[in-house]
N, C-alpha and C positions, 0 to 999 in steps of 0.2 A: 527842581530841587530847593530844597529848604537850606539856609546858610542855620547850622548850630548855634553859630557864634560869629559874633564881629570883633578881631583879635587885635587889627592896626589902624591906628586912620594917625594916616603923615606930609606931608610936603616931600616929592622928591628935589630933591637940591644934587643935578648933578656933578657940578661946581666947588661943592662945597659938604664940609663931614658936616653929617646926619645928624638931627639936636637928641640926648638925650629921651626916652618913652622909659615909660614904668611898662611891665608885660614880657611885650614879646623884642627878645632881643634884634637889632638894627644897625646899619654900620656900612657903610661903603667899604668893601675886599680891598685885596691889594691890585687886582685886576680894575680898579673899576667902577665896581659891579654894584650895585643895592640890593645887601643883605640882609636877609631877615628870619629872623628861629625863631618855631611859636609851637605851643604847646597843643597838640592835637590831644584830645580827653578819649577814655575808651568806651569802645561805644558809635563813635565816627568811622568812617571808612574812606575817609579822602581827605585833601584840602588841595583850597583856589588860588591862587595870586594874583587879584584882581588889581586894575587902576582905574582912572577917571583923571580927565584934563581939568574935574572943577564937578562941585556938590549942588548945583544948583541943575539937576536933573539929567544932568550927561549920564548916558549909560552906562556902566560898570565894564569896562573888557577886563576879559578873563585871560591871563594870561601867559601861568604857570599851572601846575595840577600834578597830584602825585596819592597816588591809592597808598591806601595804610592796610591792614591785616584786624584791625579795630580794636587792638589793646594801645596805650597811652604808649605817644611817640611824639618825638619832635623832628618838624620839618627843620631844611634850612633851606630857602628859594633867592636863587641870585641872580636880581635883571639887571641887562644893560641895561644904562641909564642918559649911555651920552646924549647930552642936548635934548634931554625927554623932562621935564616941569609937567607934576601933579601929584596923585592921591593915588593910593594902594592899600588895598588893607589884604588881609588872609580872611577865608571863610571855608568851614567844615561838613561834612553833611556825613547823612548814612548811607550812600548809596556805593554800592562796590567800586562802581565803574563808573570817573572825572565828568565830567561835559564835556567835547574840544574845545580846546585851547589855540592861542594862535604859537604859541613856543612851543614845541611839540623835541626841548633836548631834557635829557635826562641830565645828561652834566649840569646841567643845573637847579637843579632836583637830590638834597641828600635828605633821607629820613632814616630815621636811631629810634631802637625803642631798647626799653629798661633805664635804669640810672648810667649815667656816664661815669665811666671806669678812667682814672685818672693816668695819666698818659706816666707820672713816676711808677706808676702803681706796675704795668705797664713795661715798663723798662725792666724794673727787676725780675721781671717773674720771669721777662727772658734771658735775663742772664745769668738767673738761673738753672733754665732750659740751657743753655749752652754747657750751663757744668757738666745736667746730666745727660747729653750728648755725648761729650766727653770721655764721661765714666763708661758708658754702654759702645759705644763707638766699636769693639772690636766682637761683640755682638751676630749672632749670623743677621738680614735686613731685616724678615719676618720678627724679629724677638724686638729687634731693635725699635720697629717702628712701635710694635704693641705694647711695647716699656714707655714709652715720649707719650703715646696717644693714653694712656689709663692715668701717667701721671699727670698730665697735663684737664686732663678730666675731675679732676683730685681737687682742682684750683677752685674752690665761689668764684670768682671773677671770668673761667672760663663752660662756656655753652656748649659748642661742643670745639671737637680736634677729628681734624679727619686726615683723609691721606688726596693729595691731587693726583686725580688720573692723570695727566700729563710728564713728570719730571716724581714721579714720587716720589713730597715734600708733606712735612705735613699742615696742614692752616689748623690756624688757633683762632675761633673766634667767640673772644668778649664779648661778657653778657649786654654791652652798649651795641654792638652788632660790627665793633669793629675791626677787621681784619691784619694775623699779623703772619711770621712764616717760623717754619722749621726748616730751615734750609738742609740740604742732605749735601754733604761733602762734593768740592768740583772734580769734573770731571780730570785727572790728568794719568799720563804715562804708565805711574802709577797702578791706575786699579786697570793695566792688562790684566793681571792674574788674579783678578778678584770675580765677584759672584756679580752677574749688574742686576743695576735695584730695580725696584718692584713698580714700575712706571712701565704703562701701557700702551708710553710713546704717539700719540697722535702719529699717524702719517698727513703730513698734506704734500705728499711727493705726484701723485698721481695730478691731481688740478693744474698743480704747475704756478698759483697765485695765477692774478688774473691780468687776462687780455686785454688789449688794445689799441683800434682800430688811425686813434689819432697820433701823428708824425711831432716829433716831439722836434725841440730845436736845443740849444745852448740855456745852462740853466739863467734864470731873469736874476742869479747872483751870483760873481765870482768869490762871496766868502765861502770858508772851508772851516769844517774841526776838524782832529780827529783827537782821540781823547781815550783812554785806557781803564780800565776800571778796574784791577781784578789783584791777585796779590804777587809781589814780585818773581812770582818761581816761572810765571807766565811768559811765552815768551809774546814779547810787543812791537806789533808792527805799527802804530799810527804813527809814530816818528816818519818811520820808514815813507808811510803810505804819506805822509804830511810835504816830505819831501820834495816827490814826486810833481803837487801839486803843486805846490809851490814854483818848483821848477816848469812849472807849463803858464803859468799867469795867474794863479788862485789866493787872495789873500786868506792862511794860515791862521790859525791858533789849534797850538798844542796844547793838550793836558796830559801830562804825568798821572796824576788823580783828577776825582774829579770827586765836586758839594753838590747842594741840594740846587745852594746857590751860582753856583759857575754854571750849572746844564740849566736855570732861569734866565741864565745872561746871551747862550749861544743861541739862540734862537731868537728873537725879543719878535713884537709885531711889530711893521715896521722895517723891521732890519735882520729879512728870511736868510737861513742857511743852502748855499748851490753846489752843499756837499757837504755827507756828514757818514764817516767812517769814525765806529765805537764795542772797544773792544768792553764785557761785561757779563757782571750772572746774570742768566735771565732766570727767573724767580717764578714756578708755577702756583696756584694759590686756586683754593674751592673758592667761589664769588659764595653771598648768601642769597644769593638768585637758584643755585647748582652749580650754575656753566663754571669754566674754568679761564681766569685771566692769569696774565704775564704779565711781574711786577720784571724792570730793572733796577740792577744791584748798583747805586754808587758808591761803597760805603763808607763813605760817612759815616762817621760812631754818633748815635746820640749823644755823646760826651758831647759836640758841638752843637746851638742850639741855634734860632733866629728867628724872630715876632713871627715871619710871614707861615713857616715851619707848622707853627700852631696851627692856622688856618687851611694849611693844607691837606693837613692830617683829620681836621673834622668832615670837609670836601671828598679824603677817599681818592687826594692826590699821588700822600703818600702815605707810602708803608713802612711798619719795621718788622726786619726779620733779623736771624742771627744765622750761625752755623758750628763749629764746633772747634772752630778755631778764631772766632769774637770774643774777645772779653767783655765788650756788649751791642745790644743791639748797632744794627747802623741801619739808616736811609735808602726808601727802594724807587721807585718812581711806578706810577701807573697806567696806561694809557689814557684814561683822564687827565692827568698833568701830560700827555702829550699831546692831546687835544686844544689843549686850552692853554695852552703856554710854549709849547713850541711852531710854527711857523719856518715854511720852506718855500721858499721860490719856485717857477714856475719848469718842469723840465726839471730840478734835482736830486740828486745821487746818496741812498743814504742804503746805507750795509754795517749792519748792528749784527758784530761775534759773537750775538749771549743764548742760550742753548735753549732752545721752545721758542727763539724769538719770533719767529714769525706762524706762530699760532694769532687768528686774524682777529685775534684781540690787541695782540702788538700791530699785526699787519696794516690794517683796518684804519686804529691811530693814525699812524704816520701818512698814510692815503689819503683820509683826511683834515691831520693842519700839513695838508701841501703838498709833500713828496713826488717827487713826479715816479717816483720809482724805489720799490722797499728790497731789502733779500737778506735773510739769516736764515738762519738753521731749524728747520723742523725737529729736532730732538735734542734729547741732550750730548753738544759737542765735548771736545779732548785739549790737551794744548797745541796744540795743530793745527787746529779750524782755521788759523792767521792766513795759512797758507792760500788756501783758495781766493781769499778776499784778497790776498796782495793779488792777485791772479785778474783777476776786477780789474783792479784799477791799471796794475802794468798794464793790459791789453787798453782800457777807456784811453788811457794818458801815452800812449805807444812808446814809455820808458824803457823796454828791448830790457831789464831788469831780473825778471824772471821765471825762471825755466820752468818748459821750455825756452832757451832762446833764441830763433832762428837768425841763420845769416842767409839774407841780409841783412837787417834788420827790416822789425814790423812797423806797418805804421799804429795810427789811434783807429780804434775801429768803432761801430756803433752799439749800444747795449746791448738790443735784440742779439747782434749776430755776437757779442757775446756771450749770452746765454745760451744761445745754441751750439758754440761750442764747449767753453764747459759745460753742457749733461751731455755732447759726443763723445766729449773724449772723459768721461764719469772725472772732471776736478772740482765736481762740482758737491762732490760727497768728501766728508771731514779724512783727512788723511788719518786722524786720531788713532791708535791701538784700538783691537773693543777687546770687549767686556772675558772674562773665564767662559759665558754661557751667552752672549750673546745670539740675540731670537733674532734680531732682521740686522740690518744693513749699519751705516754710523751712520750716522745725518746726515740730508740733503739740507742742501738750500734753495729757497721756495723765492720765486720774484714773486711782489705785488706789481703794476702801473697801475698808473689813474689817469680814469681814463678819456679824458679832455685833454691832463699837461703832463705825458708824460715822458720821461727818459729818456734820452738819446743819441748823445753826445757829448761829452766834456770839451775835444777840439771838429775843429771842424778838420773833415780827413779829405784829401786827393788818393783816389784808389790808381787813377788812368787818367787819359787824355786821350782825346782818337777824333784826326782829319774826318769834318764836313764836307760832302758839296755839298756849293752854291745849286741852287734851285731858281728858278723866275722869280720868285718871291725877293729871291737874297741871293741877288749874285756874283755874292764875293763868298772866301774860303773861311770855315769857319773849324775850329774847336767845341767839342763838347768834353767837358771834365766830369768824369762820373769819378765820385764816393760818399762819402758821409758831411751832411753840409743843412740840412733842417731844411725849411720852407723858406722864402725869401724870406728878410728883415723890412726890406723897403733901402732901396737904393741908398741910402744914407749912412745906411746900415751895417753895409758890405762894396765889399773891392775884390774883385780879381787882379795881380800883380804880375807882373813878368818882364824876369831881369829889373825890375821895383818900378819898372813902367803899369800906369791902371791902364785899365784894360775896358772897350765896347764892354758889353752885357749886355744881351737880347733878352735868354728868358734865363728864367731861375727854377730846374721841377726839385722838390724834394724824394719825387722816384728817379725819373731821366739824367738829373744831374745840370749844368753851368751851359753854356751857352757862350760864347765868349766869338765876336768876329777876330778876323789872323788881321794884323796895321799890316800896307802895304810892303811897309817897313821891316819887318817882326824886328824885337831888341831880341840879345843873348841874354842866355841867363836860365834863370828857374821860373815857376811858375808857381806859385800858393795863395791863400785861398784865405780871406783877416776879416772876420766878422766883430759890427759890435755891435755890444748893446749898453750900460756903462761900463766897460769892460773891453778894452781889443781880446781874440783868440786866434793863433792863427795853425795854420794847416800847417801839416810836410812841406816839405819843395821839392818839387819834380822836376829833375834836368830836363829842360827840352836840347837834348844831342844836336847839335848843328853841321857839318861840314863845307868844309869853305874848298870845292876843287876848282884847280885852277890846270881847264883842260889846255889839249893846242890841240887844234885840228890844221892839217897840214897837206897839200895837194899841190905833188909833181907833176909839169909837166914836160911837152918835148922843152927841149932845146933849152935855157937855162929858166922855162916859167917856172912861175910859184907865188901861191895865194897861201895866208896861211892865216886860220881865228886863231885868236886866243880870246876866252872864258872864262869868266869868272861865279861860276855855276855853286850857289848855294841850297841844298835843300834839310830836311831838317822833321824830328819825330821826338816820342819819345819811349824811349826803347828802353825805361826800367824795368817791370815789368811792375804785376798787380797781381795780390792775392786780396782774396772776396776769401778769407778766415786768417785769421790767424793760424801757425805753425805749417800752412798749405806750402808747395813748388810755387814761385811766382811762376803766374804765364807768361807771356809771349805773343801778344797779337802779332799777326800783319802791320806793320806801319807802312799807313800808306801819307805818300805827298805831293802835296805841287808848285812847281812853282810859284813866287812872289813877286815884287815887283825889287829884287834887292839883283837879282844878278844881270851884270853886265857884261858885251865883248868886244873885240873891233879886229876889224878886215881890214887887212894890208898886203899887196900882191906887187912884183917886182918879174924882172927879166922876158929877155927878147929870145924867137925862134928866127931862124932861118931856113924857112919855106921852100923857096927855092931862090939865084939867082935874083938878085933883086925886090924882093915879096918874104914882108917880115911880119913876125906878130910880135905885138907887146903888149903888160899888164905893167899899172902899176896905180896908187894911190887905196882909195877904202873906204869904210868906213865909219859909225858907230854902231853897236849894240844894246836893246833896253831887255829887259821881263814885263809884264805885266802878269795880277793874277792870275790866275791861270785860268778862274771859275768864275772872271770876269769877261765872260762870253765874249761876242764879237765875230766879225767875217770870216775868221779859221783861217787867214792868209797868212802868214809868218814872213813878214816884210821888215830885215832890219830887227829881228825879236830875237829873241832867247826863249827856249819852251821847256822845262824838263820836269817828269814828271816818275813816279814808283814808286814800287814794296819793296818794305826792306824785310829781310826774314830772319830778327834778330838772330835763335839759336844757331838758324844755319848759318847768320854770317854773309848773307845773298842777300845781290838786288836783280831779282831774276827777269821782274819784268820792269828796270829800268830803263827809260827811254830820253834821250836829250837832242833838241831837233835849234837850229839856230837857220838863220839866212842871212846874210845881206849881198852887198852889190860893190863889185873895185869895175875900176877903165879899159878894158880892152883897146889898145890902137892897130890898125892895121894900114902897111900900109906897100907897097909895089909901083912900081917902073911900068909904064904899058908900049905898044912899038916901036911908037913915036919917040920914047923916050921921056914921056910927060911922066914925073912923079903925083901921087897918087895916096891921099889918107882918110880913113872911115875911123872914126872915132866912137865906141857905144860901151855901155852902160855892160857889164854881162856881173853873172849870181854864183857866191861860196853859198852851198848851200850843204848844212847834216842835217843828215841822217841815223842817228847813232845804233840802229837796229841789227844793221847788219854785220856791225864790226862786233857789238855782244850776242849775235844771239848765242852762239854754242861757247864765248867764255862771258858771262856776266862780271858786273862787281862784285868784288868783293870784300870781308873788314875782317876783321879778328873779334869774336860774340865779346871777348870778356875785355877789350880796351878801346873798342870801335877802332881802331885804324883802320885806312883805309888802304888799301893794300894797291901799288902804283900797275895802271896797266898799259902794254904797245900793242893795239892792232891796226894792221895795216891790212890794206885793197888793192888788187892788180888787177888794172883794167889794160884796152890794148895801146894807150895814146898815156892816160897817165894816174899813179901812184897816188894815193891817201893815206893815211898813217890817221889816227886818232890816240894822241897819250895822255896819261897825267902820272903826278907823283904820288906818293901815298903821303897819307894828310889824319893827321890826329883832329878827331872831333874837341867838339867843348860846348857846353861842357859835360860831363859823362858822367853816368850815377856811380855808386863804388855800392858799393859791401855798408857801407852806415849810409846812406841811404835806405828812409824806408820806405817797405815794400805796402 
């Protein structure tokens, strides 16, 4: 390449304003980048920004480049210069294809042709266009648009006026390359009897957005914004969603109106957002290269300005638009603004309630800005489009506030589950009324997921707690906590609480769940998962229902002989039921339990049986019984101990496989008189053992499925010389799930 002209030679000072220079305009822009605007003469087909560390022979690095069409042009390069010192120059050449450069980022290059059209002239034109829109609004669509386009093209400052193929707006191409928009009136329920506007409505439903194989976690920030940029006649869901987020530990700022300056401040570099919900108008327009773009209208009037607005207008970050109800044009932000000025935390959630907001121009921009998941509409949405957005956040946060409301209450769900549920039930379609002659379905939600840091949860969520048996490697009882928790953040950033006590976490798997070791003496209360990043996030609480049953086992022998076993037996499990998806009927899996080291008992014996004249048998004394972790292994010999295990069938209210075993000792003394009148005594240990199976085989334990209350029981077995009775009172367990306990 033979450079046509050396345009600039400047020292880059990243920490101070650049000195003034004749010729090309150079400055530090509002984002701290070195910006230089240079004229490219007619006949040249490309321009390059080059950088060198010194002028003593070091090679020039080709940093940025752009192609031009051969006519006179103005090119602005923006070079990130934090910590960089060096010399820069702009060179041009006649070749249509510029050479490779280090920064292949079109957002850092702006090209304009022709003489600049003053901003005041554009505002005056758009204001006049608003008047024409009001004048012709009663005309049929085709005639209305034809009048607007013909009127616009008559202006000497307008190079082209054409209809956007996405939403039917009129794109105004000024002679300096700037594009502004004449907006069709916003869609509302009043349009149900009106014809559909002439918009092709590019459908993105089939693709359903991008997919991700990565597993997301909590957002990297608990900062959240909810915003409303529409006219007052539209319903505003932002305060409701903001309140839900706040109730779940998010730091929320709610905006009832929006300015460009406010939007800039939502998600600056170094302070990204974890969640964003935004009501706004989506504005489709034709770009200079013929592709479709979507702007987001802030509704801030051009009657308000700021020094940075001019820079952003020049750079293509801000656009101007007007509709028939606006006295002055309003500002809209473009995808370039989103990529350059908005920053989202890893695994963040962004829901944009805007017409055509799911177009790739915006969807890809939000993902490029770091959004974990971005959701918006594929076509023209109406004034009821906020309802599906409420459903998204209600199910992500488990607020149980947005219909359909389930009883018992629902827990929070992961975003993939929410997406599938909404698609399955057609909740992802805008419920606003149809146009009179609508040719397609109402707008559908499209979901974009970041390929490496997708959104997953706004809260950790426990679905259910299942007992796990021990094995040779882990000879103890365990619980598997299933739900949505994301990858293991590390032991210092998570905990599992049971009754407020920290549990020993053995494994944390984003797919299988969390495995904890059950303490030998488990606490009583709820299980809850807590995650901490720079903020704490708490799951729903799952009650571990516990029955503490005083079983009594009595054996009555001959004479007055009798032995009694008093047992304090504890067993527990998660009986609250679980849902895999919103609106599902809760499932109640069999609840397996085994005893821990918290069952106790005692044996007492007494009485005498006079076998014959001078011959008797007496019982006395007793012993204490204890239990241990059933999964701890051992000899299998039941001695001075209590063991229980079983399965609870929650919906049936029975425990058909309940087993209670206990064994202990007491003293048996035999006395007799021999033929010579001598008195003899033999003292020996005797065993009292219980196996509940014969007692419960035909009539197992039962409980009330609604209250968990265990029914009392009294079972007897008669032998030739002894009678055995197993009895227990009615027992109310605690804690018990209620309809308010999320499933």
